[in-house]
C-alpha positions in Angstrom: -1.6 -10.2 -4.9 -1.5 -13.3 -7.1 0.3 -12.7 -10.3 2.0 -9.5 -9.3 5.8 -9.3 -9.2 6.8 -8.0 -5.8 9.7 -7.7 -3.4 9.7 -10.4 -0.7 7.9 -8.1 1.7 4.3 -8.3 2.8 2.5 -4.9 3.0 -0.3 -4.9 5.6 -2.8 -2.1 5.8 -4.6 -1.6 9.1 -7.4 0.9 9.4 -8.1 2.7 12.7 -10.6 5.4 13.7 -7.9 7.9 14.4 -4.2 7.6 13.5 -3.4 10.4 16.1 -4.6 8.1 18.9 -1.4 6.1 18.7 -1.8 4.5 22.2 -4.6 2.4 20.7 -2.5 0.6 18.1 1.3 1.4 18.2 2.1 -0.9 21.2 0.4 -3.8 19.5 2.2 -3.3 16.2 5.5 -2.9 18.0 4.9 -6.1 20.0 4.5 -7.8 16.6 8.0 -6.8 15.7 7.6 -3.6 13.6 8.8 -0.1 14.7 7.1 3.2 13.9 9.3 4.8 11.1 7.1 7.6 9.7 4.2 9.8 10.7 2.2 11.5 8.0 -1.2 13.0 8.2 -3.7 10.1 8.4 -1.0 7.5 7.9 1.7 5.7 10.0 4.4 3.5 8.6 6.1 0.6 10.5 8.8 -1.9 9.6 11.1 -4.2 11.5 14.3 -2.7 13.0 17.4 -2.5 10.8 19.0 -5.6 12.5 16.0 -7.8 11.5 14.9 -9.0 8.1 12.5 -6.6 6.5 9.7 -9.1 5.7 6.8 -6.8 6.5 5.7 -3.2 6.2 2.6 -2.1 8.2 0.7 0.9 7.1 -1.9 2.3 9.5 -4.4 4.7 8.0 -7.7 6.2 9.1 -10.9 4.3 8.4 -12.8 5.9 5.6 -9.9 8.1 4.5 -8.8 8.8 1.0 -5.5 7.0 1.8 -7.4 3.8 2.7 -9.8 4.1 -0.2 -7.1 4.7 -2.9 -5.0 1.7 -1.7 -7.9 -0.7 -1.5 -9.4 0.5 -4.8 -6.0 0.1 -6.6 -5.6 -3.4 -5.2 -9.1 -4.4 -6.2 -8.8 -2.8 -9.7 -5.6 -4.8 -10.3 -7.2 -8.0 -9.1 -10.1 -7.4 -11.5 -7.9 -6.4 -14.5 -5.1 -8.9 -15.2 -3.7 -6.7 -18.1 -3.3 -3.8 -15.8 -1.8 -6.0 -13.1 0.7 -7.5 -15.6 1.6 -4.0 -16.9 2.3 -2.9 -13.3 4.3 -6.0 -12.7 6.5 -5.4 -15.7 7.0 -1.8 -14.8 8.1 -2.8 -11.3 10.6 -5.3 -12.8 12.0 -2.6 -15.0 12.2 -0.1 -12.2 13.8 -2.5 -9.8 16.7 -2.9 -12.4 16.9 0.8 -13.0 16.8 1.8 -9.3 18.2 -1.2 -7.4 19.5 0.9 -4.5 17.2 3.9 -4.6 13.9 3.2 -3.1 12.6 6.7 -3.4 13.4 7.0 -7.1 11.7 3.6 -7.6 8.6 4.7 -5.8 8.5 8.0 -7.6 8.9 6.3 -11.0 5.7 4.2 -10.3 3.6 7.3 -9.6 2.4 8.1 -13.1 1.2 4.5 -13.6 -0.5 4.4 -10.3 -2.3 7.7 -10.9 -3.5 6.6 -14.3 -4.6 3.3 -12.9 -6.5 5.1 -10.1 -8.3 7.2 -12.7 -9.3 4.0 -14.6 -10.2 2.4 -11.2 -12.6 5.2 -10.4 -14.5 4.6 -13.7 -14.5 0.9 -13.1 -15.7 1.3 -9.5 -18.7 3.3 -10.6 -19.6 0.6 -13.2 -19.4 -2.3 -10.8 -20.6 -0.5 -7.7 -17.3 -0.9 -5.8 -17.4 0.6 -2.3 -14.9 0.9 0.5 -15.6 -1.9 2.9 -17.3 -0.8 6.1 -15.2 -0.8 9.2 -15.9 -3.9 11.3 
């Protein structure tokens, strides 16, 4: 996202009809160089193997799910609200210094900001008529 401080890793979100139907997408993601690392209800997480640079994370979620909606709404809200984007960038900078070697603590420490931003994003989405893009 332009203007947002970030680690040098691209996060890609892929939406599929059913995350349980792994045969329809896991082979393609793995051929692209990422390995399945985590299975959660409605979400799968892939990243390159440990011996390769970690340049990409792939998140596969279910089309129309709350997981998909929240992530796209958060992204679009930050794109539309530079002050919120900048506050998030500053928080990420601070947390990366506080938790340089603890990814879980870093992620947990962002949670309150993200939840507050999602509340604001819900209000914003109603005012502008934001909707989850239709699967295509």
